[in-house]
Residue, then its C-alpha position, 0 to 999 in steps of 0.5 A: x525438550x531440546x538437549x545441547x551438548x557443547x565442547x568436549x561434552x559434545x565430543x563424548x556424546x557424539x551429538x551436538x543437540x537431540x530432542x529427548x522425551x523425558x518425565x525427569x523432574x530435575x536436570x540430575x534425573x534427566x542426567x541419570x536417564x541419559x546415562x542409563x541410555x548408552x555408555x557414551x552418555x556415562x562417559x560424558x557425565x562421568x565428573x558432574x563437577x566438570x560439567x555446567x547446565x543451563x535451563x532455558x539459556x539460564x545457568x542452573x544447578x543439577x537440581x533445577x526442575x524440568x517442568x516446563x523447560x524447553x531446552x537444557x545445555x551442558x558444557x564445561x566450566x567457562x573461563x574469562x578472558 
C-alpha cells in the first residue's frame, strides 16, 4: 500500500511517500510496524493524539481496518480558516 506523510509528520519520517508491504489488520497495527522499523517513525508517532489519518482519502480512526486499502495518509490536525 502507499503510505503518505504530510507536514511535520513528513519532516520527522524523512519521506513524503513510500510503498509498504504489511499484513497489519488496522491503522494502529501499521503504526506499530512503522515504529518498530526505525527511530524516526517513533518520533513521528510519539503522540498519536496529534496525528490524523485518512484511509483511501477518507478520514478514519486508528482502529480502521486495512483490508483492501490502497492508501493511508498521516497528517497533523487541520484547522479551518
